[in-house]
N, C-alpha and C positions, 0 to 999 in steps of 0.2 A: 516706509520701512516694511510694512506688511506685504506690499506688492513685490519688493525686492526679495523677501524671504520666499514668497511663492515662486518667483522666477527661478531662484536658486534650487528650490525643491524639484521643479520640473526639469531643470537642466540636469540635475543628478539622476533623476529617473530615466531621462532620455539617454544619458551616458550608460547606465546599467543595461538598458534594452539593447543598445548597440553592441555592448560587450557580449551579452548572452547570445544575441543573434549572430555574432561572429564565430560562435562555436568554440569558445575558450574552454579548455580543460581547467580543472581546479587549480593546477599548479603550472600553467603554461603561460608564457609571456603573451601579451596582446599582439595579435597579428590579423591579417586580412584573410585567413584561411577560410575555406568554404565550410558552411555549417554541416556537421554530421547529425543525421536524424535516423532514429530507429523506430519502427512501428511494431506494436505488440498486438497481434490479432486476438490474443486471449482476452484483452480488455478493450481493444479498439482505441488505444491512446498512443501518443508519440512521446519520444524522449530525445532531447537534443542538447548540443552545446555543453556548457559547464555541468549541467545536471547529468547528462549522459556520461561524461567523463568520470564524475564522482561516483555514480552508480556502478560503473564497470570496475573502478579501482578499489572500492571500499566494501564490496560484498555482493552486489548484484541481487538476483532473485532471493537467494538464501537468507540475506539479511534484510533487505528493504522490500522485497516482493515486487509485484508488477505495478506500473503506473496506473492509477485509477482516475486521474484528471489530466487535463493539459496544464501547461504552464499558465498561470493567471496572476493578475495583479490584485493583491489582497487589499480590500477597501479600507481596512482599519489603519494601515500604516504605509501603503504604497509599495510594499515589498513584492518581488517576484517569487512565487512559491509553486510547488507541485506536490500533490499527494501520491503516495504509494500505499500498498496494502499494509505495510508495517512502519511507515515513516512519512515525514513531511520534509522536503528539501526547501531551503530558503536561501536566496541570494542576498548575502549580508552587504555586499558592496564590492569595492575594488581597492586593493592595497598593493603598492609596488607593481602596478600594471598587471595584477593578477585578479581574476574573478574568485571570490571567496564564497564557498558553499558551506552552510551549516545546517544542522538538523533541528527541527522543531521539537519542543518539549511535550510530545504527545502523551507520554506516560503521566506526567504531572497534570496535564489538561484532562485526561481521562478520569483520574482520581477526583479532580476538582469538580468536574461535571456531575459525578455521581455522589459528591459529598462525602468522599471517603478520605481517611487519613490514618496513619499508623504511628503510635507513640515511639519515641526514641528508646533505645535500649541502653543499658549500662555500658560504659566504655570498657574495652579489654585490649590487651596487647596483641597486635597482629602477629600471625605466624604464617608458615607456608600453607597451612590447612585452612585458615580463616583470617579474614581481614576486616578490620573495623574502620568505618569512615566517619570521622568526627564532624565532617561538613553537614551530614544529614542525620547522624546518630543511628546508622544501620550497618549491617555487616554482610559479608559474602562468604560462602563456603561451598564445598562439594562440587557437583556438576555445574551449578550456576556460576561459581567462581571460575572454573576452568573455561567455560564458554565465554564469559565476560572478558577474561584476560586474552584469550586466543583470537577472538573475533572482532575486536575493536576497542574494548575498554572504555575509558572515560569519554573519549572524543565521540564515539558512536552511540553509546548507551547512556552516558551520564552516571550520576551517583545513584545508589540504591535509595528508594523511598519507602521500602518496607523490608521486613524479614520474609523468609519463605512462609507462605500461608496457603491454606486450602481455599479453592474458589470453584464454584459451579460455573462452567463456561458455557458458551452458546451451543456447543455440541451436546449438552446435557450430561457431561461427564465432570465429576469433581476432580480437579488436578491441583498439584502443588505449583504455585506461581510466585513470582517476585516482581515487584514494580521498580522501574528505574525512571529517571527523568525523561528518557526518550524511548522507552520500550517496556514490554511486559514479557518476562521469561516464563515459559510453561514447560513442565516436565511431562512428556508423553512416554511412559515406560521409562527407559533409561536415556531417552533422547531429549535434548533441549530444543524447543522451538520458540519462535517469537510470535506473540499475539498480534492479531490483525487490528491494531489500534488506529492505523491510518484509515482503514475502511469504516471505523466507527465515527471518525471525525470529519471526513471529506465532505465538502458542500454537495448536497444532493443535485443541485442544478448543473454541476460540472461532471457528474458521473457518466452520463450517456456517452458511448463510444463514437468514434468517427470511422468512416470507411478508409481502406488503404488508398494511398496516393491523394490524400486530401488534408495534408498537414496545414494547420493554420499558419499564415505568414507571420503573425505577431502574437504575443501573449494575449490571452483572452481577458476580458473584464470579469470580475468575480460574479456579478449578477446578483439576483435576489432569490433566496431559498423559497420564498412564498410562491415563486413561479413553478415549483416542481409539480404541483398538482395540475398545472395547466399544460404541461408538456404532453402532447398526444402520444408519443412513443416513449414514455417514461421507462426507465430501466427497472426490471423486476429485481428482486433480491433473492439470492440463492447460494447453494454450495454443492460441491461434489465431495463425497466422503467414502473412504479415506482419501486425502489429497495426494498421498504417495502410496503406490501399490505395484504389484508385479503384473506383467501381462497374463491374461487369462483369469483375472479377478472380477468378481461381481462388485460393482460400485453403486452407491446410492446418489440420486439426484433429488434435491429438495429445493423448492422455490416458492415465492409468494408474490403478491401484487399483480397477478393476472386478473382477468375478468372472471366472474363466477361461471363455472361450467364451460369455460373456453377450451378449445382444442389447442394443444401446444406441439408445434413441430420441433424436433430435436435432431441435431447433427453434431458430429465430432470433427474437430480440426486436428489432424495428425502432425507429428513433427516433420514429416517429409513434404508438407504443404498441401496434401490431399485432404479431402473431406469424406465423411461416411455418415449417411443419414440412418437413423434408427428405423427399423421396418414397421414402426407403429407411432401413433401420436398419443401423448398424455392428455388427460382431461383434468382441468382445474376443478377443485371442489367448490362448494358454495361460498367459501371465504376467499377464493382466488389462489388457493395453495395447491402445490403439486408435490407428490412424493412417489418416486418409482425407482426401480433398480435396472441397471443395464450391465452387460458383461463385455469386457474386452477379450480379444483372442490371444491364445498362447503364442501365436506367431506375430503379434503386433510389435511394432518398433518401440524401443524405450526412448524416453525423452519427454519434452514438455508438450502436453495435450491441452485442448480446451473443449468445453461443451457449450453449445449455443442452444438456447431454448426460446423460441419466438411464438408469441400468441397469434393465432390466425385471425382473430377479430380486432384485438387492441394494437397489434404490432409491437407490443412490449417485448424487449429482448433481455435475456440474462446471458452474460459471458463469464464462464468460470474456468480457471486454469487448474489442472492437476498433472501429476507426473507419474509415468510408468518407469520402473527401474527394477533390476534384479536384486 
């Protein structure tokens, strides 16, 4: 009986692989259409098939961010998953000849990993200005309510797990945030942004990017996070700030995980496919950290850019996306 169950499990996994590699959009009937693949030079990862279709249709970069791993088989349950800066896609299975993509509960997982929880509030009657969720005992109002309703609601973000609360974020600024099952909303001035919770949870061994024209033919195994320290060209961690600015702006580049006192070569990938090397190299400090400023030109094109910082001795690379717009 156990052998039969194992055989059924592997048959199901094989079926799911076949469907994903057939390039099925989330709500498209099964067919033998050629796989659609997109490569993101900002992070060095590929997006394809059902995950690509879901990403394009449900919000793209503004909601999910860029892919930061390849598709891989999660060891704990055999599911096909892929991490993005702000989300985790999971292939739930197939129903009515359709591949079904769902979003991982990364908001809940982030809170659980940090040992955080928020008490339920007293129920109240919902109005157009505020809404109470008896499922979790929390509410929505103001800019966060508007964003939740207009950008995906329950299916994309899940139920609220907290009220609005102040939190000191990784950029060193205290902001008003609110946690949801699948996201963290952050108030930047009058603008609502989504926290990079996917980046916090993605397996480190799957973070290193791949070169163009080298898409893996099959989903990757999850591997072992203990191998991260043994990867010779491990990815450094970093950010460009602000991540959205106008042409002609001075930006900051901060990174870590380089070798002490290592020279770092830096270049920019422009939206038109060209590159621009900075006319100088950065030098890592004694802790392997880098902090410099660089300036874009007033004549630079708007669109999605990325910065690449590569250690000259370690070969460690950081790839960070940012955007220029008027």
